[in-house]
Residue, then its C-alpha position, 0 to 999 in steps of 0.5 A: m500500500h505504501m509503495e503504491g502511494s509513491l509516484s516514483a514507484r509507478d513504473k514498478v507497481g503500475v497504475q491503480d486504475f487502468v483508466l490512467l494508462d497512457s496506452h489504454t487501447s493496448e492489450a499489452a499495456f493492460m497485461d503489463n500493468l496487471r503483471k506488475r501489480f500482481q508481482e508486488n502483491l497488489i491484487y486489486t486494480y480499478i477500471g473506473t468503478m469496476l474492480v479487477s481482482v487476481n487470486p494470489y493463492k496465498e494469505l496476504e495482510l490485506y484483510t485486518q481490522r485496521q484495513m477495515e477501519l482505514y476504508q470505512g467511510v472513505n471515497y474509494i479513489e482516496l485509497p489504493p484499490h481494495i475489495y473493502a473500498v468497493a464494499a464501502n462505496a456500495y454501502r455509502v451509496m445505499c445509505t445516502e440515496r436509500n436505494n438498493h444495491f448489488i455487487l456482481i462477482s464473476g470469473e472462472s472457477g478458482s478465481g476467488k469469487t467465494e472468498t471475495s464475497k466472504k470478505i465483503l460480507q465480513f466488512l459490512a457486518i463488522t464496520c457498520p454501526i451495531t447495537k446489542k440487539l443487532q449483535t446476534f444478527r451480525d453473528r448469524l450473518l457471518l456464520s451462515n457462510p460456513v454452514l452453506e459452504a459445508f453443505g454446498n461447496a466441494k473440492t474440484i480440480h480448479n478450486d479446493n472450496s468451489s461453490r457447487f450451487g449459486k447463492y444470492m444474498d440480500v443484506q438489509f440495513d435499517y435507517k441507521g445503516a446497521p445490518c438488520g436482516g438478510h435473505i438467501l436464494s440458492y440456485l441449482i445445487e450440483k446433486s450429481r456430486v453426491v453420487h459421483q465425483n471426477p478424479g481429483e475431486r471430492n464430495f461436499h465438505i460436510f461428509y468429510q467434516l462429519l467423519e473427521g470431527g464428529e463427536d464419538h457418540l454422534i458417529n456411533w449413533l449414526g452408525l458411521d466409521r471415521n475412515p472415508q475410504k469405506y464409503s462408495y460416495l466418498i472415494q470416487g475422486e481418490c482424494a478424500k484427504v486434502s492438505s489445504i483443508c482442515d475438516k476437523t476445524n471446519w466441523k467445530l465452526v459449523r457446530r458453533a454456527f448451528t447454535i448461533l443460527e438457532f438450530t435445535e438439537a432435534d434439527i441437528e440430529h435429523l439433519f445429520g441423520i439424512v447426511a449419514s443416510v446418504l453415505h449408507l445408501g451409497n454402500i448398498k450393493y446389488e446382485e442379480d437373482t435367477h430372474g435377472h432382478a436386483i436384490i440387496k446383498n447385505g441388509s445392514q445398511l438398510q437397518w441404519i437407514s431405517k433407524l435414521l430416517g424412521v422408515p420401515v425396512s421392508l418399505l425401504q427395501e421394496a422402494l430400492t428394488n422395485k418400481k411402482i407402475e400404474a396400470r389403469s386403476e391398479e398399481v403394480l410393482s415391477p422388479l428392477n434390474l441392476e442398472l435401474a436399481y443403482y439408478a433408484r438408489d442414486a436418485l433417492a440419495k440425490a433427492i434427499y440431499g438436494r431437498s435437505f439443502n433447500w430446507l437448510v437455506n430456508k432455515i437460515n433465512s428464518s434466522l436472518s429474517n427481519k420481522e420488524s421492518p422488512q421494507q429496508p434498503v439492501i445490498g445484494l451479493l451474488d456468488i455463483y459458480g464460475f465458468e468451467i472447462l473440464e476434461t469431461n464436461s457434463f450436464e452440470q457444466f452446461c448449466i453452470n456455463y449457461c448461467n455465466e453466459k446470462l451474467q455476461q449478457l447482463f454485464i454487457s447490457m448494463t455496461l457496454k451496450a446500455e451505456q453507449e445506447e444511453y449516450k446516443i439517446e441523450g445526445i452526447e458525442w460518442e465514438p462507438v466501442q466495438y464489443f462481442d455481444n454474447k446474446i447469440i450464445c444465450d439465444l442458442i441455449e434458451e430460445k423458445y422452441k429452437g434452443i438447446i434447452a427446448i430441444m432437450n425438454e422435447e426429448c425428455l417429455g416427448p413420446g417414445e424412448a429418447t436417447d442421448l444420440s437422438f438428442l444430438a440428432k435433434l440438435e444437428e437438425k434444428v440448430g446445426d447451422h448455428p455458428h457457435l455449435l459443433t458436433r462430430k457430424l457438423a465439424d470440419p475434418i480437423a475439428r472432428k478429430t477432437i469431438d466424439w460421436l456423443d459430444f457437442r461443442l459450444i463456442h462460449y464467450a469464455g472459449e470453446v467447451t466440448y460437452c459429453a451428452v451422455g446422461f444429459l436427458e437422465k439428469n435433466n429429467d431428475l426423476l424419483y420413482r413414485n414408490s421412493k417418494e411414498v416411502i419418504l413421506k412415511s419417514k419420521n424425520y420431519i426435515l424430509r416430511d417438510c421437503f416432500h409433500s403428498s401433493e406430489l403424488d396426486n399431481r399426474r403432470r410430469p414435473e418441470t425439467v431441471t433446465t426449465q427450473f434453472k432457466n426460470t430461477l435465472s430469469s427471476l434472479i436477473e429481474i431482481i438484479l435489474l432493480k438494483e444499483p450495480t457494482y462489478i468485481r471481475c475475478i481472474k485466475p492467474n494459473n491453473n495449478k493454484q501456485p502463488g506468484k505464478f502469472e500465466d500470460m496466455l491464461i490471463r489474456h484469455q480471461v481479460k478478453y472474454l470478460g470484456l475488460m478492454e472494451h469496458l476500459r475503452v468505454r470508461r476512458a471515453g465515458f462518464a463515471y456518473r449520470r442522473k436524471y435532472e430531477i433526481f440530481l437537482e432534488r438531492y443537491k439543490a441545497l448547494c446553490p442559493q438560487t435552487w434552494p429551497n425550491w426551483a420553480g423552472p425546468a429541472r435542466e436549467g436548475v441543474e445548469k445553474l447548480v453545476k456552474y455555482l459548484g465550479y464544474q469545468p466544461n470537460e468534467y460534465k455534459l448536459g444530456r436531454t434528460k440527464l446530467f453526466i459527470r466524467f470524473p469520480r473526483t468531481l462527484f465526490a467533491t460534490v458529495d462532500s460539499f453536500e454532506i457539509r451543507r446537509n450538516q449545516l441545514v440539519s443544525k439549522i433545522q434542529a435549532k429551529y425545531k428546538g426553538c419551536l419546541g421550547k416556545r411551545a413548551f414555554e407557552k404551555k407552561k405560561k398558560a398553565a402557570i396563569k391558570l394555576e396562579s388564578c386558581w391559587r389566588g382564589v384558594l388563598s382568597r377563600r382561605e383568607a375569608k374563611k380565616r377572617a370569619w373564623a377570627v371574628q367568631t373566635i374573638r367574639r367568643f373570647i370577649v364573651g368568655f372574658i366577661n364571664r371568666k369568673n363564672a363556672d365553666v359554661d359554654s359562654n366562657k369555655n373557649f376563653s378558659s381553655m385559652m387562659y389555662y393554656n397560656y398560663l401553662w405555657k408561661l409556667r413552663e418557662h418559670v418552673p423553679k430549677n432547684l429547691l432553694d428557688k421559691t418563686w412561682l408564677t401567679p395563677p389566674v383566680a380560676m387556676e389557684k387550686t390547680s397551681e397549688l397542686l402543680h407547685k407541690v408536684c414540682m417541689r416533690n419532683l425537685v426533691r426526688k431529683y435532688y435526693r437521687t443525686v445525694t451520695p452517702q458522703k454527701t448525706h454525711q456532710l449534710q448531717q454535719k451541716v444540720v448539726t452546725s445549723q442547730i448549734f450556730k445558726g443565728k448565734k455566731e458571726g461567720y456562720k452564713q459564710t461557711l454554708s457553701q463550704p463543705f467539711e473535710e474528713t480531717r485537716l491533718n493526714e497521718q503523715d502530719i502526725n508524729p508516729k510516737v504520738l500514734q504509739l502513745m495513743n495506743n493506735d486509737r484511730i483518729k477521726y479528725g485532726i486540725a492544727a490549733v493554738k493553745y493558750d496556757r495558764r501561765g500568762f496565756k502564752a500561745r502554743p502551737r498544738q494539734l487537736l486530735l479527735t478519736q472515737s473516745a477522747v480529745y487529744v491535744t498534742e505537741e510534736a511527740k507528746i500528748k499534752q492533754k487527753i480529755e475523755y468524752s465522758m469527762l467533757k463538761g461542755i464547749s464554749v465559743s463566742n458569738l464573734s468571728d474568732g476561732f476560740l474554742i474552750i473545752h470544759v472538763s469535769p472537775e471529777g477527773n483528777k488527771q485533767k489539768g483543767d479547761a482547754i483554751l484553743q484557737c483554730d481556723y475551722i471553728f464550725e467544722a471542729v466544734t461540729k465534729l467534736c460534738m458528733l463524736a462525743s454525742k453531746l450536741d447540746a454541750v455547746t454554749v455560744v457566749q457574748g462578752s465574756l466567759t469563765f474557765n477553770f485551770q486546776r480549780k482556778e477560774g479565769v475569764i476571757d473577754f470577747t470584743h470587737g476591735a480594729e484588728a484581730q488581737v489576743y492579749k492579757a488585759k490589765n485586769g488579768h483577763l484574756t482579751v480576744a479582739t475581732p474585727r467586725m464582719k461585713s454583713 
């Protein structure tokens, strides 16, 4: 591809379009260009829009996914010639113009037609837009080929995968351009190959694939052996194994294809039952009895056929050895001789295989059919057997070559002949190109009453016994003067040496072919004995029951001959093709040995000649690549010119003339005919198409914008109308709601005024609502003024009517607060409160500083064990200290202050000094406790005089006087022993009395007064 794109390499690789050849009339230049390209593996070359393909007989890197993407959506002249370019162009024309298209692939057998059609189908299936829904159809489309090839293709001398039937496939595309349906038409499968193959050829592929790749259980169930040499129908060509064919791999592909194509297990079982039955039929051998009648040697094959087809053995044996004859109203069985018995056997094998193949095609069609929208544009692919010239050419080659003659005639009429006639009709200056019109050959074969087919049918259907010799005699009698027919009798002495007495020679467009007339009439009749049909109709195999109908037995008319059926199907095929836009691919076989790289000049020159390539080149070189009626061209491309858009009011020709001038067409690029515009060069057309695509996108954008604007405006107006209606309705709702609300408010206010007037009366209807509101308001306000703790004594003043309710609520609230507080009180806190209660009983209202201590919790002790000398603890005999505090003791000698520790135990009070116990006062000896009413910290412990060991009363001063006194009273269990004095008090020191005076002073002082009293001055506390 890269080499071809270089201009400097043109001399080496030739030109990619024969139209560009300088010597376009020279056959030598044509052959030289074809040879150069073939030697560089450039197997594709254009002649205008037609593609010439030379079979390379080897794999080339031309069909990758990248190559498909490269040619997708590109004009075919922009890239080197390729089969993908032709397929892409056909697809583009079909999508843009929405018309039907077909691709005609022609050439000799072995020239690569089947592979070419497969590549086109693959390209269309893979590169077209696809959806999940269409994915399954694409797989079915691609996998229909392996199935049809297995049952309809075979190895021949010229081709290892030769199509032995004609196939025309339509691929349908939806409006998005995605493949959405398909239909296959098959033509004249070569049934005779089932029972006979020429040397070097094989039967249909499916027989070998089944034996080679079939699963063991399937082979056993069918009663087959894997060795093909054991079957008479498979060994006549003496090449059951072919190195280039892998039957096992192909079998796997066929099995997978059956699944994708929705074949049920029953379908597959019955289908292979028929295939196996054909092999078993071929192995039935006959021998003569004493009367010369044919009898079957071994009945084992009959047993298998009976099992597989579901037919009684006795009926099957009778059908294979007897012929049913109708005599007046009676049916008589006539025994067959050996020759007729083998004919009956082979006829049955051919019939069930041929009709099963038709059933297979119909089954695939039902899987491919587009049931949603059958009327869609299509691309048709015609892959039909190529022209064949064998050593021995029989009835099948006659039909095949007749088909190719008709296709050649179609090609000539649609290209060379029709094109030149069109130029003449349209008044375009034109120099006629001479070409060979093969209509004379087609008439020789198919002309009514006088053609070869008519003569053959006359012999088959006429009275009396016809033979192949009588058929030849009729030919010589009726068409003996035809220049394209020769027999031994009609030939000159030189030609007579190459023609046998039972031969006739036709001079086809592709060359002379000598046909052996032996078997022509028999194959044309293709008769199946009546009793054989009756047996098949009783089969339990539903495929055979679908293929054979009981109406055939009721119809007394002889069925149409094979050639008549074939002629009719060809006529219908041509009618289908004529309704579609054509594209042509001409396939060329480079040599007869299937050898890669070998270019046989004589063989290729012959094909170039009979395919009419030189004539086509001359027409294309002088002619025009594109032509359309003015109306169609103007309707399609009028958007490209402001003068013709959106509507042209004048004659279509004038509109087209203005359009092409606006587009800048040069005079040598186009011609205006009487009814059509002719464009000479593809590049001119493609430039116009590209401009149209751009313009169409612009127009579509404008239409979309306008349409969206229209939709938006329509939606806005609809919403506006709805909004106005909603607003109107809503305003009405709001007005009615407001009026209702005002009426309710008036009634409510009136009720409340009446209720207020009667608020002090008992609850009656007149004040019920007011009372309810009053209760509600009071309770709502009370919610915000509920006491937060027990000390909060405030309570919201209630209305007169709710005083009792308010009192009950107050009690409930206080109880609730009490309960909440009680739940928070711990044993430690309880003990604290108990102490505080004792303190309150003793000091409340009696001593200054009491209120300041209420919020201060009492400590368990003010001294830790670490603060007390261990010796003191020993002296106390480990009497557990309950409370300790640092104190100052005033002694009896001048009231000197001595630092001491006051320790309280469960039984006594200890006054200690470092390691000594200075005084121990048993609680039993405790007479009383005196404190002043001032804020001093003096504490006088009075001791009972009965205690001889006591030194007298203890005068102490400490910081936490309330705490210490409370602890002492509680430990001594003498809560009433405390005396709070005012002014002065007396105390005893060893039976001597002393006085302590308590007074207010500017500052705190403790001193001995002149009168001998201990004076304690304390500053006055701020209230």
